[in-house]
N, C-alpha and C positions, 0 to 999 in steps of 0.2 A: 700194769704199769711199770713195775722194776724192770720187766724186759722189754716190752713194746716201746715205752717212751724214749729211753736213751736210744734203742735201735733206730727210731725214726729220726731222732736228733743227728744221728751219724750220718743217715742217709741226706737230710736236709744239709749239713755241713759240706757234703761232698757235691751236692748240687748247687750250692753257692759258690764253692771253690771253681766250677766248671762255667761260672758266669750266669747261673739263674737265680730267680727269687723264690723265696719261701715266706708263707704266711702263716703265722700262729693266730687262733682265734679263741673265742669264749672268755670274755672280760672277767666273768666270775671265777674262773680257774687261776687268777692271779692274787685274788683277795689273800691277804696276809703274807705274801711273798713278792709284792710288786717292786719293793724297794731293792730287792736281790737282783730282779731282772732290769730295773732301772740303771743299775751300775754297769751293764753292758751296752748302753746307749752311746752312740758316736758322739753325742753332745749333751750337756747338761739339760738342754731344753727339751731334747727327745725324751730324756728319763723323766722330766717333770711331767710332760704330757701323759706318760704311762700312769704316774702316780695319780694324776688328776682324773684320768679315765676311771680308775678303780674306784677312787673316792666318790666321784659322780655317780658311778653304777650303784654304790650302796646308798647314796642319798636318795636317788630316784626310788629305789626299794623301799626306804624308810617312809617316804613321801606317800607309798601306797599301803602303809601298814604291814609291811613285809620286813624280816630280817633275815638276810640271806646268811650270815654266819650261823644263825640258829638252826637253819635248815640243812646245814652241811657239817661233816660228810652225809650223804644220802645213806638210807638203809642198806642199799646195795654197796656202796663204799665200805660201810662198816663190816659188812659180811665178807668183804674182800680184804679187811685187815687195816684200813686206815682209821685214825683215831681223832684227827683235828683237821680243820679247813686248810691250817697252814701246811701240814704234812701234804695234803692232796694237791695243793697250788706248787709247793717245791718239786713234786713228782712231775706234774703236768709241764713245768717249765723245761724238763730235759727233752721234750719233743722238739725244742728249739735249738738243740745242740749247743755249739759254743760260739757261733758267730755274733758279731756285733749287731746291736739292733738300730736299723737304719731309720725307722719312724714308726708312727702310730696312724692307722687309717681309720676313717670313719666306714661305717658299714656300706659295702659294695664299692669303696673307692679302690683305685688301682695303684700298686707301687710306682713310683716315678724313676726307679732305677734298680739295678739288681741288689740282691742281699737279703736279709731278714727283716721282716715286717710283722707288725702286730695289728690285727683289725679288731675293732670293737664289734662284738657280736654277742648275742645272748648264749646262754649254755645249752639251749635245746640244739639236738643235733643237726636236725633238717635245715633250721634257720641258719645255723652257723655255716653249714656247707653251702647253702645258696648264696650267702653274702660274699664268700670267698669266691664262688665261680662267677657272680656277677661282676666282682672286682677283677678278673682275668685270670683266676687259677684254671690251668689246663687239666691237672689231676689232681685229686684228693686223696691224702692217706688220713685212714681213719683207724683209730685204735679202740678196741673194744675188749674187756675182759669177761663180760657176760653174753656176748654174741649179738649186739644190736644190728639188725639188718637194715641197711640204709644204702641208697643209691642218689643218683642224679640225673635229670633228663639231659644234661648238657655235657657235663664232665666224668669220666670214668672215677669210681671210688674204689680204692684199694683197701681193703680191710685187714687189720693186723691183730693178732691176739698173742698173749704171752701165758694163756691159761690153757693148759694141756687139755683139761677136761672140756672147755668150751670147743677147742679145736675138734676133739673127737665126736662131738654131738653135732657141730655144725660146720664140718669140712666144705659142704656144698655152698655155703653162705659167706666163708672167709678165705682170703687169698694166701696169707702167710702165717705160718705159726713159729714164733720165735721162742717157744718154752723151752727150747734146749739150752737156753742161757740159764734158766732157773735150775736145771739138772746138772750143769756143768759141762754139758756135751758141745757147747758153742760159745763164741764170746760175743760181747756187744757189737765190736767191730765186725765180725763176720756176718751178724744178722743186718746191721747196717747197711753192709755191702749188698746183701741179698735184697733188701728193700730198696736200694738204688737201681740194681739190675732189673727189678721188677718194674720199676718207673719206666726204665728205658724199653722193656718189653712192651708195656701197654702204650708208651708213646709211639710204638712202630706198629701197633695194630691189635695186640693180644686183648681179648675182651676179659673184663673182671668178672668175678662170681656175681656182682649186683647186676651187671649188664646180662649176663646169661639168665638170670632169674627175672629180668624184667623190672627191676627196682628202679623208679625214676620219681621218688619223692621230692617235692619242692614247696617251701614255705619262706616267706619273708617277714621282716619286723612288722608288727602290727601297729595300729594307731597308737595304743597304749604301750607303754614300756612292758617288755617281757624280760624275765631274768632266769 
């Protein structure tokens, strides 16, 4: 997270400066820090939409007898060094770079104009990816500290890790290692540029590791809410 998230944010910012759109997903990963992200909204109304989205997500969970805050951070997150859900959310927001927030999308809806958007998706990786792709995402950037294998039958999934141990164990499954940031051998700016260049290479036909391995996972929102 400390390496991969801001690096992805740098790539997202450059993509937006070039006239593209970037979608940040997983509503549960804003809990406790939604007010910070809301300050980046282009209008107060958009900021309130984000806050309402997170509040509604927690309310639906409580209606089903679940406490999202009580289950976060996950055991894997804690092992990786996270201590609170707010800390996790603040880190996840770095994937959005520094661009203004243009709007909040329902699951599988499409952005209406270029810029940064947030989509309401569950925290499950495959459902989240499927929603963004259904909304028009052409390429997915997926950060993983522990090496989650994930792909999609429609859009290429570029996997990024900032964990050197994960990279060494799963080079056949992960596209870019940004752990050099943690060792001081590279900067966030440099790795953000590398991710951006990889986006261009994939857009021009390079296959991702998930494509090479045949990963084509797909899942959408169920009838009942999932978190």
